[in-house]
N, C-alpha and C positions, 0 to 999 in steps of 0.2 A: 471362308467368309468373303463376300463380294465387297467392292470398294464402298458402295453406298451403305451397305449393311454395317461395315466397320465404322463409318462416320456416325451413323445413328446410334450404334452401341456406345461409342465414346460420349456422345451428347447425353444419352440417357444416364450413363454413369455419373457424369459431372452434374447433371440436373438433380440427380438423387443426392449427391454430396452437398450441393448448395442448399437443397431443401432442408436437409438435416441441420446444416449450419444455421440457416435462417430461423429454424424453429427451436434452436437450442436455448437453454436458459442463460442467465447472466444479466448484467446491468445494461439496459437499453442504451445508455450513454456511450457504451463501448462498441455498439454495432457499427459496422462500416457504413458510411454514408449518412449517419445521423448528424444533422446540422444542429449543433448546440450553441451556435453563435448568438442566437436570439433569446436564449433562456437564461434567466438570472439565477436559476437554481442549479445549473449544471456548469461544470468547468469547460471553458472554451478550448477546443483542440489546439495544440501548440507543438512547437518543435521545429527542427530543421530537416529538410528533405533534399538530398542531392540526387539529381537525375542525370544519367549519362544517355544522351541521344547521339545520333549520327546523321551525317548529311543525307537527307531524303528529299528529293525534289527541291522546292523552295524553302523547306524547313531545314536550313543548313547553316544557320548562324545563331550565336547566343542572343543576338538582338532580336531575331525572329520570335524568340520565346518570351520576350519581355511583356507584350500585351496579353499573352496566354496566362502567364503567372499573375498578372494584374487582375484578370478575370477570376482566377482561382482565389485570390486574396480578398475579393469582394465577399466571398462566402466564408473564407477561413483566414482572417487577417493576422492571426498569430502563428500561422505556419509559414516558415521561411523556406522558400523553394529556390535552390540554385541549380540552374540548367547548364550543363557543360556539353558542348557538341564535340565529340571525340572523332578522330579519324577512323575510317574503316580498317586501314592496314594494321594488322597485329592486334585486333581488338580482343581476341580470346586471350592472348598472352597478357595483354594489359589488365584484363579483368582478373586473371589468376594472380598477377603480381600485386594488384590492389588488395585482393583478399588475403594474400600471405602477409602483407604489410599492415593489415588492419585498416586500410584506407578505401575499402570498397564503397561504391555508391549505395544509396538506399534503393533506388529504382534504376533499371537499365532496359534499353530496347533490346529484345532478343528475337532471334529467328528460331524455328522449331528444333534445329539440330543442337542448339545450345542447351535446351531444357534437360534432356537426359544426362548430359555431362555434369551439369552443376547440381542436379538433384542427387546424383550418385556421390558427389562431394559433400552432400548434406548441408548445402548453403542456401537453398531456395525456400521461400515461404509459400505455402499454399495460398492461392488467391480465389478459391471457389466462392468464398463469401462476398467477394467484391461484385460478382455478377449475379448474386442470389435473387435480386429483384426482377431481373429481366433476362435470364439466361436463354430463354426461347428466342430472343431477338438476335442472338449471335449465330452466325452460320455454322452448321454442323462441322464442315471440314476445318474451319478455323479453330473451333473448340478442340477437335481431335488432335490437331497439329500442336497445340500448346499444352497438351495433357501428357502425363507419364505416370505409369502405375496407377491408373484410375483416379488421378488427381490433377486439377488444373494448376499450372505453375506460371502461366502467363496470360494476361487478359488480352485477347486479340484486338488489334488496332487497325491493321490494314491488310489488304489482300491484292494479289494480281492473279490473272488467269491467262493461260495459253489455250490455243486451239489451232486447228488447221488454218493457215493463211495462204491463199492462192494469189497469183499475179495474173491479172487479166490480160496483159499483153501476150504472155506466153500461152495462156489458154486459147486465146483468139487465133494466134498464128499456128498453133498445133491442131486447133479444132477439137479440143477436148473439154471435159467438164472437171470441176474441182472434185477430187476423190474424197470419199467418206469411209472407205474400207481399204484394207491391204490389197485385196484382189483388184479393186478399181485402180489403186496406185500402180500395181504391176501391169495392168492393162494399158494405161496411158503412157507409161514410162518409155517404151520404144518409139512411140509416136512423137513424144516430146523431144527425144534424142534426135530423131530424123529431122525435126524442125530446127535443130541447132541449139537446143537448150538442155539443161539438166532437169530431171524430174523433181529432185529435191536436193538437200544437202544435209550432211550429218557431221557433227564435230566430234572427233576422237579425242580431243584435248579438254573439253569443257566438263563441268560436273555431270555425272550420270543422271542427276535429277532432270537435266535438260536434254539428255541424249538417249541413252539406252533404257533407262527405267520406264519412261512412258510406253515404249514398245513392249517391255516386259509385262506391264500392267494390262496393256491392250490384248496381250496373248492370254490373259487370265492368270499370270504368274505373280510371284511375290519374291522379295529380296531375301527375307528370312522367314522360316516357318515358326509355328507357335512355340517350339522348343528353343528358339533363338539360334538355329543353325542355318547355314546357307541353303537356300531353296531355288536360287536363280538358275541352277544347272539342271532343273527338271525339264520335261518336254516343252513347257511354255517358254522357258528361256531359250531353249534350242530353236524353237519356232521363230522367236523374235530375232535372234542373231542370224538365223538362216535367211530371213526376209531381208535384213540389212545387207548381208553378204551378197545376196543375189543382186541387190541394187548397186552394190559397189563393184562387183566383178563385171558387170555389164556397162559400167561407166554411166549409170543413170544418176549418179551423184559425183561431185568433184573429188578426186583422189587427194588433192592437197589438204582439204579440210580434215582428213582422217588423221593427219599427223602434225599439222601446223596450226597454232593458235593465231587467229586473225580477228581484227576488228570487223564488226558486222558490215560496215560500209565497204570493206575491201573484199567481201565474199561475193560469189555469184548472186546470192539472194539480195544482198545490198545493192546490186546493180540490176535487179529485176530479170535475172537470167535463169530462174528456176520456176517450175510450175507451181510448187507448193512447199510450205514449211509445215512440219508435223507439230512442232512445239513453238509456235510463233506468238509474240506479244505485240499487240497493236501499238502500244506506247513506244516500243523500240523500233519496230519496222517503219512506222509512219514518220520517224525522224529523218529517214534517208530515202524512202520510196514515196512517190506521189500517192496520196491517199486515194485518188480516183482510180489507181491501178490495183488497189488492195481489195480482196474478197475474203470476208471472214466466214469460215465454215465450221461445222461441229467438230469436236475431237475425233481423230481417226480411230477406227475400230478394227481389231483383229477378231478375237473372240468376244470382245466387249470394248466400248469406248472408254478412253481414259486420257487424262491430261494433267499436266503439272501446273502448279501455281505457287506463288510466294505467300506466306503468312508472316506477319510481324506483330509482336505484342510487347507488353510491359510486364517485367518480372521484378520481384522484390527479394532482396537478399535478407535472410534471417539474421544476419549480423547487424542489421540496422538497429539503432537505438530508438527509432520512432516508427515502428511498423504501422501503428494505427494511422499516423499522419501520412505515411507513404501510401497506404491503401486508399486514403481519401484523395490523394493526388492522382493515383491510377484510375480511380472511379471517375474523377472529374474529366481526365483526358479521354476516357473511352465512353463518356456520355454521348448521346446522339448529336447534340449541338457541336461539341468539340471534335468528335470523330469526323463529322462531315467537313468541318472547317479544315482540319489537318489534312485529310485525304485530298481535298481540293487543291491545297498548296503542294502536297507531296506527289500529286499525280498518280494516286493509287485508288483502288476501290475500297470501300468501307467493309469492315468485318461484321456489321449489323445488316440484317436483311431489310430492315425498315428504311435504310438510307440508300436511295437510288436517285438517278438523274443528276449526279454530281457533274457529269460532263455533257456537253452538247454534241460531242463527236459521235456520229452514228456508228462508226466502227467500234468504238469503245463500248457503246451501249449494246451492240450485238454480241461482243465477246463476253460482256458481263453476265450474259444468260447462262454461262457455264461455270459460274463461281461455286455453285453447290456440288460440282463434281471434282473440284480441285483435290489433288494429292500433292503434299508438300515435302515428301521425303521420308526416309526410314527413321522411325522413332527408336533410336538406339544410341548409347553413349559413344560408340565407335563407328557411327555412320560414315564419317569422312574417311576413316581408315579403310573401311570396306570398299569405298569408291576407289581409293588409291591402289588397292590390291587388284581389283577387278578390271580397271581401265586398260592396263597394258595387254591383258589377255584378250579383251575385246578387239583392240587394235590388231593384234596378231591374226585373229580370225578374219577380220575385214580386209587385211592385206594379203590374205591367201596363204599364210604361213602355217596354219593349223585349222582343224575343223571346228565348227561351232561347239559340238559336244566336248571335244578334248579341251578347248579353250576354257569353257565354263567349268568343267570338272577340275582342271588345274587351279582355277581361281577359287573354287569352292574349298579345295583342300587347304589353300593358304588362308582363306577367311576363317574357316573352322579352327585351324590351328591358332590363329590370332585370338579368336573369341574364347577358346578353351584356356588360354593363358590370362584371360581377363583384361 
């Protein structure tokens, strides 16, 4: 199944689930989003909701959330919302500790790789009903990213999108164009090298979501097959790693980045010394590179175009004593008005297709064209562990210590062994 087809399938599944939920029986007063505050015949929603957020753009203090809560309380005055901005460091461990101690928040900001882990622990509440009224407005990749086992467990709030980013100074000095395919990248690489620059750079230490996986997807491959076994060592994975190895062994990319974690501004790309980045984010690159020197191009293509992006959403723990109130809070934060406001301050793109034009930056506007092609990672409880096992084998191949096929086969054996143990 292709990437776009997978997105559509997930969206159809969730849309069906929310339609069933929306059409189900029960007291209308209990339907999510029902405003009972003006009715004298229905009990006003009440209770306390604790929300764990994290520093995202300017939305990084408890004080930031004060007016947001005030707007919510205009609709639901009897729901007491406490927002706690937690640190990023150790957030998974902190969440697990809070669950074990019976002190978990009602609502928490989640990224997609958290969803399978906490669903498997049996502690997440389905939130399909929260978006039942307007599921079609949420972008398909965002819905797919926050779903697991055909159920939505996080309401999408924000997105980011990567694409090819080229550097005009290097293109001009080398006399080449921004590549759109692997063949074009290999064609311009020696010319760029002769001009004194690198064609691109590849980090061997960062998450594979930002490094190897986009190439794997561009080759038409996948990380796991439908049986939940390693699939990255198939011909597509070998093609992706062989492409990268050819770039590395010819010094078309910096060797240091293969083994050393560097801040972006310290890398050749941060100094405008590469022709292009395969997985570039305008918001990051433009902090260190003159925007006038940046060219946004479509995602690179091997057998097909593919690109990575971030999705963030709001999940509810089923340990909450006030799930109905928690769903009202999540529905409020992901409403069009609040989502647009939050993403403007957080410097992200909105997860709703109807929200556009948040930014005046033409580079951001250009890159947002590719939001509907975003892939945000492997939907599996052990996604991070798979990355940890695979990464050193990729490095070994790129450093010339083993062949791409042998590297991927060795990694696949380790990954399958881990997955078989659960």
